[in-house]
C-alpha positions as CSV (number, residue, x, y, z in Angstrom):
1,M,26.7,-16.5,-3.8
2,S,24.2,-18.7,-1.9
3,S,20.7,-17.5,-1.3
4,P,20.0,-16.2,2.2
5,K,17.8,-18.2,4.5
6,V,14.3,-16.6,4.7
7,T,11.9,-17.3,7.5
8,V,8.8,-15.5,8.9
9,G,10.9,-14.6,12.0
10,S,13.7,-13.1,10.0
11,L,11.2,-11.0,8.0
12,W,9.6,-9.7,11.2
13,Q,13.1,-9.0,12.7
14,S,14.4,-7.1,9.7
15,G,11.1,-5.1,9.3
16,W,11.1,-4.3,13.0
17,E,14.7,-3.2,13.1
18,L,14.3,-0.9,10.1
19,T,11.1,0.5,11.5
20,K,12.8,1.4,14.8
21,K,15.7,2.9,12.8
22,S,14.0,4.7,10.0
23,G,10.2,4.5,10.6
24,L,9.9,8.2,11.4
25,K,11.8,9.2,8.3
26,L,9.6,7.1,6.1
27,L,6.5,8.4,7.9
28,G,7.6,12.0,7.2
29,H,8.2,11.3,3.5
30,G,5.0,9.4,3.3
31,L,3.0,12.3,4.7
32,L,4.6,14.7,2.3
33,L,3.9,12.4,-0.6
34,S,0.3,11.9,0.5
35,I,-0.3,15.6,0.8
36,A,1.2,16.3,-2.6
37,Y,-0.8,13.5,-4.1
38,A,-4.0,14.7,-2.5
39,L,-3.5,18.3,-3.6
40,I,-2.7,17.3,-7.2
41,T,-5.6,14.8,-7.4
42,V,-8.2,17.2,-5.8
43,G,-6.9,20.1,-7.9
44,G,-7.2,18.0,-11.1
45,L,-10.8,16.9,-10.1
46,V,-11.8,20.4,-9.4
47,F,-10.4,21.5,-12.8
48,F,-12.3,18.8,-14.6
49,A,-15.5,19.6,-12.7
50,I,-15.2,23.3,-13.6
51,I,-14.7,22.7,-17.3
52,N,-17.4,20.0,-17.3
53,P,-20.2,21.2,-15.0
54,D,-23.4,19.2,-14.2
55,N,-26.7,19.6,-16.0
56,N,-27.5,22.8,-14.0
57,G,-24.3,24.5,-15.1
58,M,-22.9,24.2,-11.6
59,V,-19.8,22.5,-10.3
60,G,-21.3,19.4,-8.7
61,L,-19.9,18.0,-5.4
62,N,-19.9,14.5,-6.8
63,A,-17.9,15.7,-9.8
64,I,-15.2,17.1,-7.5
65,L,-15.1,14.3,-5.1
66,F,-15.7,11.3,-7.3
67,A,-15.1,12.6,-10.9
68,E,-18.7,11.6,-11.7
69,Q,-19.1,14.3,-14.5
70,T,-22.4,14.3,-16.4
71,G,-21.0,16.0,-19.5
72,S,-18.5,15.0,-22.1
73,P,-17.4,11.3,-22.1
74,V,-14.0,12.4,-23.4
75,L,-13.5,14.6,-20.3
76,Q,-14.6,11.8,-18.1
77,F,-12.0,9.5,-19.7
78,V,-9.3,12.2,-19.4
79,S,-10.2,12.7,-15.7
80,Q,-9.9,9.0,-15.0
81,M,-6.6,8.7,-16.8
82,F,-5.3,11.7,-14.8
83,Q,-6.2,9.9,-11.6
84,L,-4.5,6.7,-12.7
85,F,-1.4,8.8,-13.7
86,T,-1.1,10.5,-10.4
87,G,-1.6,7.2,-8.6
88,L,1.2,5.6,-10.7
89,L,3.6,8.5,-9.8
90,F,2.7,8.1,-6.1
91,A,3.5,4.4,-6.3
92,I,6.8,5.0,-8.1
93,Y,8.0,7.6,-5.6
94,T,6.9,5.6,-2.6
95,I,9.0,2.6,-3.7
96,R,12.0,4.8,-4.5
97,I,11.9,6.5,-1.2
98,T,11.5,3.2,0.7
99,I,14.4,1.6,-1.1
100,W,16.7,4.6,-0.5
101,I,15.7,4.8,3.2
102,T,16.3,1.1,3.6
103,Q,19.7,1.4,2.1
104,S,20.5,4.5,4.2
105,K,21.2,6.2,0.9
106,K,21.4,10.0,0.5
107,Y,19.3,11.5,-2.2
108,N,17.8,14.8,-3.3
109,V,14.5,15.8,-4.8
110,K,15.9,16.1,-8.3
111,T,17.1,12.5,-8.2
112,L,13.8,11.4,-6.7
113,L,11.7,13.0,-9.4
114,K,14.0,12.0,-12.3
115,L,11.8,9.9,-14.6
116,S,11.9,9.8,-18.4
117,G,8.8,9.3,-20.5
118,K,10.1,5.9,-21.7
119,Q,10.5,4.7,-18.1
120,L,7.0,5.9,-17.2
121,I,5.5,4.0,-20.1
122,T,7.5,0.9,-19.3
123,I,6.4,1.0,-15.7
124,A,2.7,1.7,-16.6
125,L,2.7,-1.3,-19.0
126,G,4.3,-3.5,-16.4
127,Y,1.7,-2.6,-13.8
128,L,-1.1,-3.3,-16.4
129,L,0.4,-6.7,-17.2
130,L,0.9,-7.5,-13.6
131,C,-2.8,-6.6,-12.7
132,L,-4.1,-8.7,-15.7
133,I,-2.0,-11.7,-14.6
134,L,-3.2,-11.5,-10.9
135,I,-6.9,-11.0,-12.0
136,F,-6.6,-14.0,-14.3
137,G,-5.0,-16.0,-11.4
138,F,-7.8,-15.2,-9.0
139,L,-10.5,-15.8,-11.6
140,L,-9.2,-19.4,-12.1
141,F,-9.1,-20.2,-8.4
142,V,-8.0,-18.5,-5.2
143,I,-4.9,-20.6,-4.7
144,P,-3.3,-19.9,-8.2
145,G,-4.0,-16.2,-7.5
146,I,-2.2,-16.3,-4.1
147,I,0.8,-18.1,-5.7
148,L,1.0,-15.5,-8.4
149,L,0.6,-12.7,-5.9
150,F,3.6,-13.7,-3.9
151,G,5.6,-14.9,-6.8
152,L,5.3,-11.5,-8.5
153,I,5.8,-9.5,-5.3
154,F,9.0,-7.9,-6.5
155,T,7.8,-7.0,-10.0
156,E,7.2,-3.4,-9.2
157,F,10.6,-3.0,-7.5
158,L,12.2,-4.4,-10.7
159,L,10.2,-2.1,-12.9
160,I,11.0,1.0,-10.9
161,E,14.4,0.4,-9.4
162,G,15.8,-2.4,-11.6
163,N,15.0,-0.8,-15.0
164,R,13.5,-4.0,-16.3
165,N,10.7,-4.2,-18.9
166,A,7.4,-5.9,-17.9
167,I,8.3,-9.4,-19.1
168,E,11.8,-9.3,-17.5
169,A,10.5,-8.0,-14.2
170,I,7.8,-10.7,-14.0
171,K,10.3,-13.5,-14.8
172,E,12.9,-12.2,-12.4
173,S,10.5,-11.7,-9.6
174,W,9.2,-15.3,-10.0
175,K,12.8,-16.5,-10.0
176,M,13.7,-14.5,-6.9
177,T,10.8,-15.9,-4.9
178,N,11.6,-19.5,-5.8
179,G,11.2,-21.5,-2.6
180,I,10.0,-18.7,-0.4
181,K,6.5,-18.0,-1.8
182,W,4.9,-20.0,1.1
183,I,7.0,-18.1,3.6
184,L,5.8,-14.8,2.2
185,F,2.3,-16.1,2.4
186,L,2.7,-17.1,6.1
187,F,4.4,-13.8,6.8
188,S,1.3,-12.0,5.4
189,L,-1.0,-14.1,7.6
190,T,0.9,-13.0,10.7
191,L,0.7,-9.4,9.6
192,V,-3.1,-9.7,9.2
193,A,-3.3,-11.4,12.6
194,A,-1.3,-8.6,14.2
195,V,-3.9,-6.1,12.9
196,L,-7.0,-8.2,13.6
197,L,-6.1,-9.1,17.2
198,P,-6.6,-5.6,18.7
199,L,-9.6,-5.1,16.4
200,I,-11.2,-8.2,17.8
201,I,-10.4,-7.0,21.4
202,T,-12.1,-3.6,20.5
203,V,-15.3,-5.3,19.3
204,V,-15.4,-7.6,22.4
205,L,-14.9,-4.7,24.9
206,F,-17.6,-2.5,23.3
207,S,-20.0,-5.4,23.1
208,L,-19.5,-6.2,26.8
209,G,-19.8,-2.5,27.6
210,G,-23.2,-2.3,25.8
211,F,-24.4,-5.6,27.4
212,I,-23.5,-4.5,31.0
213,N,-25.2,-1.1,30.4
214,Q,-28.4,-2.7,29.3
215,E,-28.6,-5.7,31.6
216,S,-27.3,-4.4,34.9
217,A,-26.8,-1.3,36.9
218,A,-23.0,-1.7,36.9
219,I,-22.4,1.7,35.3
220,A,-18.9,1.9,36.5
221,A,-18.0,-1.4,34.9
222,S,-19.7,-0.2,31.6
223,I,-17.7,3.0,31.7
224,I,-14.4,1.1,32.3
225,L,-15.1,-1.3,29.4
226,S,-16.0,1.6,27.1
227,L,-12.7,3.4,28.0
228,L,-10.8,0.2,27.4
229,G,-12.6,-0.1,24.1
230,A,-11.5,3.4,23.2
231,V,-7.9,2.6,24.1
232,A,-8.2,-0.6,22.0
233,I,-9.3,1.5,19.0
234,V,-6.2,3.6,19.3
235,C,-4.1,0.5,19.6
236,T,-5.8,-0.9,16.5
237,L,-4.9,2.1,14.5
238,L,-1.3,2.2,15.8
239,S,-1.0,-1.5,15.1
240,A,-2.2,-1.1,11.5
241,I,0.4,1.7,11.0
242,L,3.2,-0.2,12.6
243,V,2.4,-3.4,10.7
244,G,2.4,-1.4,7.5
245,F,5.9,-0.1,8.2
246,I,7.2,-3.5,9.2
247,S,5.8,-5.1,6.1
248,N,7.1,-2.4,3.8
249,F,10.6,-2.5,5.2
250,A,10.7,-6.3,5.4
251,I,9.8,-6.8,1.8
252,T,12.1,-4.0,0.6
253,K,15.0,-5.4,2.6
254,L,14.3,-8.9,1.3
255,Y,14.3,-7.6,-2.3
256,L,17.6,-5.9,-1.9
257,T,19.1,-8.9,-0.2
258,L,17.9,-11.4,-2.9
259,K,19.0,-9.0,-5.6
260,K,22.6,-9.2,-4.4
261,S,22.6,-13.0,-4.0
């Protein structure tokens, strides 16, 4: 089967269509996952803060919020590992849900949470190797890092959904992105531009509002510009959320399409 033609426009189109169709569903699942993640993480940090109080014997606010315990180094290490573990689970379930929603696939909580110890270790090692490769790439020069970033963009999908080990996932992702790395790079630039544009408008409007307020008596104009600036802030937030959905769906759909080809 021949590889599908991938363009920046096709990525935007597929991402937008899926966002219109399933954006609210993904938002709902994302909120539930975020709440669960926050509760588990905060609960864990509170637990470690209680069993490892600060020098005054009290549960420090910093210890709860930032896991900056002043006691046992062992407990500090365990606390940090706990945070990494919960973050890994959040990433795994987010990708699973996105793939299933993109496929319009029915699932249940039991299926979602099904994860063996072997799978978890394989995924964790894969993420570690991926991070090391990307760090090495960006340490060399920015361009090699960017090439590696987009060449390995499907690695986590293959680790989580494709049941590949770390080396297999990295090799297959590189192969899947052959000839489209620059397209993915251009797509990412358009995503950044879509978020930055309303942000720039916000800054300009508030700057003009402050200038008019200081340099003239045109209070009405200043108020109007400030109101427009407030609207622009809302638009910036909505734009960031919308772009996040479009990007997520577009990359997931592309992965599923390339996987079949």
